[in-house]
C-alpha positions as CSV (number, residue, x, y, z in Angstrom):
1,M,30.5,-19.0,43.3
2,P,27.1,-17.4,42.6
3,V,24.5,-19.8,41.1
4,A,23.9,-17.5,38.1
5,S,27.5,-18.1,36.9
6,I,26.9,-21.7,36.2
7,Q,24.1,-21.1,33.7
8,G,26.5,-21.2,30.7
9,L,28.0,-24.6,31.7
10,P,27.2,-27.8,29.9
11,D,24.9,-30.2,31.8
12,R,27.8,-32.4,32.8
13,A,29.7,-29.5,34.3
14,K,26.6,-28.4,36.2
15,N,26.3,-31.8,37.7
16,I,29.9,-31.7,38.9
17,F,29.3,-28.4,40.5
18,E,26.0,-29.3,42.2
19,S,27.2,-32.7,43.4
20,T,30.3,-31.1,45.0
21,M,28.2,-28.5,46.7
22,R,25.9,-31.2,48.1
23,S,28.8,-33.4,49.3
24,L,30.3,-30.6,51.3
25,K,27.1,-29.4,52.9
26,G,27.4,-29.7,56.7
27,K,30.9,-31.0,56.5
28,M,33.8,-29.7,58.6
29,N,36.6,-27.7,57.0
30,P,39.8,-29.4,58.3
31,R,41.8,-26.2,57.9
32,T,39.5,-23.9,59.9
33,G,37.8,-26.5,62.1
34,R,34.4,-25.0,61.2
35,I,31.6,-26.1,58.9
36,F,32.2,-25.2,55.2
37,T,30.5,-21.9,54.3
38,D,28.5,-21.5,51.0
39,E,31.4,-19.4,49.6
40,E,34.0,-22.1,50.5
41,R,31.8,-24.8,49.0
42,G,31.3,-22.8,45.9
43,Q,35.1,-22.2,45.4
44,I,35.8,-26.0,45.8
45,A,33.0,-26.9,43.5
46,W,34.2,-24.4,40.9
47,S,37.7,-25.8,41.1
48,A,36.3,-29.3,40.5
49,V,34.5,-28.0,37.4
50,K,37.7,-26.3,36.0
51,R,39.6,-29.5,36.4
52,K,37.3,-31.1,33.9
53,F,36.3,-28.2,31.6
54,R,37.9,-25.1,30.1
55,M,36.6,-22.1,28.1
56,Q,37.4,-22.2,24.4
57,G,36.0,-19.7,21.9
58,G,33.3,-18.6,24.3
59,V,32.1,-22.2,24.9
60,W,32.9,-24.5,27.8
61,V,34.4,-27.8,26.5
62,P,35.8,-30.9,28.2
63,I,39.6,-30.7,28.7
64,N,40.1,-34.1,27.2
65,Q,37.7,-33.7,24.2
66,N,38.9,-34.8,20.8
67,L,39.4,-32.7,17.7
68,G,35.8,-33.3,16.5
69,N,34.4,-31.7,19.6
70,T,36.8,-28.7,19.1
71,I,35.4,-28.2,15.6
72,F,31.9,-28.4,17.0
73,A,32.7,-25.7,19.5
74,Q,34.1,-23.5,16.7
75,T,31.0,-24.2,14.6
76,V,28.8,-23.1,17.5
77,L,30.8,-19.9,17.8
78,L,30.4,-19.2,14.1
79,Q,26.7,-19.8,14.3
80,N,26.5,-17.4,17.2
81,M,28.3,-14.7,15.1
82,K,25.9,-15.3,12.2
83,L,22.9,-15.1,14.6
84,K,24.1,-11.7,15.9
85,E,24.5,-10.5,12.3
86,L,20.9,-11.6,11.5
87,Q,19.6,-9.9,14.6
88,K,21.3,-6.6,13.4
89,K,19.7,-7.0,10.0
90,E,16.3,-7.7,11.5
91,K,16.7,-4.5,13.7
92,R,17.4,-2.5,10.5
93,N,14.4,-4.0,8.8
94,V,12.2,-3.1,11.7
95,L,13.4,0.5,11.5
96,V,12.6,0.7,7.8
97,L,9.2,-0.9,8.4
98,N,8.4,1.7,11.1
99,R,9.4,4.5,8.7
100,L,7.2,3.1,6.0
101,K,4.3,2.7,8.4
102,K,4.8,6.4,9.5
103,E,4.8,7.6,5.8
104,F,1.7,5.5,5.1
105,G,-0.1,6.9,8.2
106,E,0.7,10.4,7.1
107,L,-0.7,9.7,3.6
108,K,-3.8,8.1,5.0
109,S,-4.3,11.1,7.2
110,K,-4.2,13.4,4.2
111,V,-6.8,11.3,2.4
112,E,-9.0,11.3,5.5
113,N,-8.7,15.1,5.8
114,S,-9.7,15.5,2.2
115,R,-12.9,13.6,2.9
116,K,-14.0,15.7,5.9
117,Q,-16.0,18.0,3.7
118,Y,-18.5,15.1,3.3
119,A,-19.4,15.0,7.0
120,D,-23.1,15.5,6.2
121,H,-23.9,13.3,3.3
122,P,-26.9,14.2,1.0
123,I,-29.3,11.4,0.0
124,C,-29.6,10.1,-3.5
125,P,-33.2,10.9,-4.7
126,S,-33.3,7.8,-6.9
127,C,-32.4,5.0,-4.4
128,N,-32.1,6.9,-1.1
129,A,-28.5,5.8,-0.7
130,E,-26.2,8.0,1.4
131,L,-23.7,9.8,-0.8
132,N,-20.1,10.7,-0.2
133,H,-19.2,11.6,-3.8
134,V,-20.7,13.0,-6.9
135,I,-22.2,9.8,-8.3
136,C,-24.3,7.4,-6.3
137,P,-22.5,4.0,-6.0
138,E,-25.9,2.2,-5.9
139,C,-27.6,3.6,-9.0
140,T,-25.0,6.0,-10.6
141,H,-27.7,8.7,-10.3
142,H,-26.4,12.2,-10.7
143,I,-27.4,14.8,-8.1
144,P,-26.4,18.4,-7.4
145,F,-23.4,18.5,-5.2
146,P,-23.1,21.8,-3.3
147,E,-19.9,23.6,-2.2
148,S,-21.0,23.1,1.4
149,T,-23.1,20.0,2.1
150,Q,-24.2,21.3,5.6
151,Q,-27.0,23.4,4.2
152,F,-28.5,20.3,2.6
153,S,-28.1,18.0,5.5
154,K,-31.8,18.2,6.6
155,Q,-33.4,18.8,3.2
156,K,-35.2,16.4,1.0
157,F,-34.1,16.3,-2.6
158,S,-36.4,16.1,-5.6
159,K,-35.3,13.9,-8.5
160,V,-32.9,16.2,-10.4
161,R,-29.9,15.7,-12.6
162,Y,-26.3,16.7,-11.8
163,P,-26.1,20.1,-13.6
164,I,-23.3,19.5,-16.0
165,E,-23.4,21.7,-19.0
166,K,-23.3,19.8,-22.3
167,L,-19.7,19.8,-23.5
168,T,-20.0,20.7,-27.2
169,V,-17.8,18.3,-29.2
170,T,-17.0,19.7,-32.5
171,E,-16.1,17.9,-35.7
172,E,-13.1,19.4,-37.4
173,L,-11.0,18.0,-40.3
174,S,-7.4,18.8,-40.0
175,E,-5.1,19.1,-42.9
176,N,-4.4,15.3,-42.9
177,G,-8.1,14.5,-42.5
178,D,-8.1,13.6,-38.8
179,L,-11.3,13.9,-36.8
180,I,-11.1,16.0,-33.7
181,I,-13.4,15.1,-30.7
182,K,-13.7,16.5,-27.2
183,G,-15.4,15.2,-24.1
184,I,-15.2,14.0,-20.5
185,A,-12.5,11.4,-19.8
186,L,-13.2,10.8,-16.1
187,Q,-15.4,12.4,-13.4
188,E,-15.1,12.2,-9.6
189,G,-16.9,9.1,-8.3
190,V,-16.7,5.4,-7.4
191,Y,-15.9,3.0,-10.3
192,K,-15.5,-0.8,-9.8
193,G,-15.5,-0.2,-6.0
194,I,-12.6,2.4,-6.0
195,F,-13.2,6.1,-5.3
196,Y,-11.4,8.7,-7.5
197,P,-11.4,12.0,-5.6
198,R,-11.1,15.3,-7.5
199,E,-7.7,16.1,-6.0
200,V,-6.2,13.0,-7.7
201,L,-8.1,13.7,-11.0
202,E,-6.4,17.1,-11.2
203,K,-3.0,15.3,-11.0
204,I,-3.9,12.6,-13.5
205,A,-5.2,15.1,-16.1
206,P,-1.7,16.2,-17.5
207,T,-0.6,12.5,-17.9
208,L,-3.4,11.9,-20.4
209,I,-1.8,14.1,-23.0
210,G,-0.1,12.1,-25.7
211,V,-1.5,8.7,-24.8
212,P,-3.1,6.5,-27.6
213,L,-6.8,6.5,-28.3
214,R,-7.7,2.8,-28.5
215,F,-10.7,0.5,-29.2
216,D,-12.2,-1.0,-26.0
217,H,-8.9,-1.1,-24.1
218,L,-7.4,-3.6,-26.5
219,K,-3.6,-4.0,-26.6
220,G,-1.4,-3.9,-29.7
221,I,-0.7,-1.5,-32.5
222,E,-3.7,-2.5,-34.5
223,S,-6.0,-1.3,-31.7
224,I,-4.7,2.3,-31.9
225,G,-7.2,4.6,-33.7
226,G,-6.0,8.0,-32.6
227,K,-4.2,10.1,-30.0
228,V,-5.1,12.4,-27.1
229,V,-3.8,15.9,-27.8
230,E,-5.4,17.9,-25.0
231,S,-6.3,17.3,-21.3
232,V,-7.3,19.7,-18.6
233,Y,-9.1,19.4,-15.2
234,D,-12.4,21.3,-14.9
235,S,-13.0,22.1,-11.2
236,A,-16.7,23.1,-11.9
237,R,-17.5,19.7,-13.3
238,R,-14.9,17.8,-11.1
239,A,-13.8,16.0,-14.3
240,I,-11.0,15.6,-16.7
241,L,-11.8,17.1,-20.1
242,F,-10.0,15.8,-23.2
243,G,-9.4,16.6,-26.8
244,A,-8.3,13.8,-29.2
245,K,-7.8,13.3,-32.9
246,I,-9.0,10.2,-34.7
247,F,-7.1,9.1,-37.8
248,D,-8.5,5.6,-38.2
249,D,-11.3,5.5,-40.8
250,K,-13.4,2.9,-39.0
251,A,-13.2,4.8,-35.8
252,K,-14.2,8.0,-37.6
253,R,-17.3,6.3,-39.1
254,L,-18.4,4.8,-35.8
255,V,-18.1,8.1,-34.0
256,K,-19.9,10.1,-36.8
257,E,-22.7,7.6,-36.9
258,K,-23.0,7.8,-33.1
259,L,-22.5,4.0,-32.8
260,I,-19.9,4.8,-30.2
261,D,-20.4,7.9,-28.0
262,S,-18.5,7.0,-24.8
263,V,-14.9,6.8,-23.7
264,S,-13.1,5.0,-20.8
265,I,-9.7,6.0,-19.4
266,G,-7.0,3.4,-18.7
267,V,-5.1,4.5,-15.7
268,E,-2.6,2.9,-13.3
269,V,-3.5,3.8,-9.7
270,E,-2.3,3.4,-6.2
271,T,-4.9,3.1,-3.5
272,V,-5.3,3.4,0.2
273,N,-8.1,2.1,2.5
274,S,-10.1,4.9,4.1
275,T,-13.5,5.1,5.8
276,N,-15.1,5.3,2.4
277,G,-13.3,2.2,1.1
278,P,-10.4,1.9,-1.4
279,T,-9.4,5.5,-2.4
280,V,-7.0,6.5,-5.2
281,Y,-4.2,8.7,-4.0
282,S,-1.9,8.6,-7.1
283,G,-2.4,7.6,-10.7
284,E,-1.1,7.9,-14.3
285,A,-3.1,7.7,-17.5
286,K,-1.9,5.1,-20.0
287,E,-4.6,5.2,-22.7
288,L,-8.1,6.4,-23.6
289,S,-10.5,4.0,-25.3
290,L,-13.7,4.3,-27.4
291,V,-16.2,2.0,-25.6
292,E,-19.9,1.2,-25.7
293,D,-20.6,1.0,-21.9
294,P,-18.1,2.9,-19.7
295,A,-18.0,2.6,-15.9
296,C,-18.2,6.4,-15.8
297,K,-21.6,7.1,-17.2
298,T,-20.9,10.8,-17.8
299,C,-17.8,10.1,-19.9
300,K,-19.4,10.9,-23.3
301,I,-18.5,12.4,-26.6
302,E,-20.8,14.3,-28.9
303,I,-20.3,15.2,-32.6
304,V,-21.7,18.5,-34.0
305,N,-21.5,18.6,-37.8
306,N,-19.9,21.7,-39.3
């Protein structure tokens, strides 16, 4: 019997096989008158094992074992079946994980490709930080951002402001006395360590329509002071422009007196890590708030009296 065939035997059965093989080594076969060959010794040793053990449910058990040992063998068989089922599930999970990794890799590749246009970064004239977006992450200084950055790669910049035309925000009274305001809700840049590219802002813009206008991102009905009625993406400014109506008297007064002149968008986002750090690839606007100090310094409103 080949040695590999005894690997599944219990230790006691292996001992029987091996001791029989040793005892016959060099002995004379009375039937043939020659020394036992390895094959003959293996057959005799195997017969000795089968006199003491038998196969039951895929497990070798002693022939004279009691009922408890039989139950144990059946339990082992059941555990083996469960193990095989778990292995199948694990294999399916690995396939799903590989598919998700592939989708994530494709998404990450799209984000990386969208950033290739920033291969030659201009330098912020205020703090000399290397820029890869419209607003400097170090000092939030605004600079002109050309269509092609290559022509500026070896130039020194003078201290200039990002040329955004002032968005005229008009004051109108609708039939029910609501105050109409317009302004910038969000501009391309890095806020709280997360980069918002213009491609994503264009997708977020339509989701801003119809959301509540709140005070300082507070929750609850009492914090609602108006509603966003218009939202578009402006490619020239790389920003989301909004129009909203204010129907809360206190909010109207604060805006008219210019005690509040800024807004901040509340948006749920999904991010991916890129060479530029966490980058938003999907988002949905949930609310727009009147605030004193927004993360986006260009997100302003301006009232022009009729």
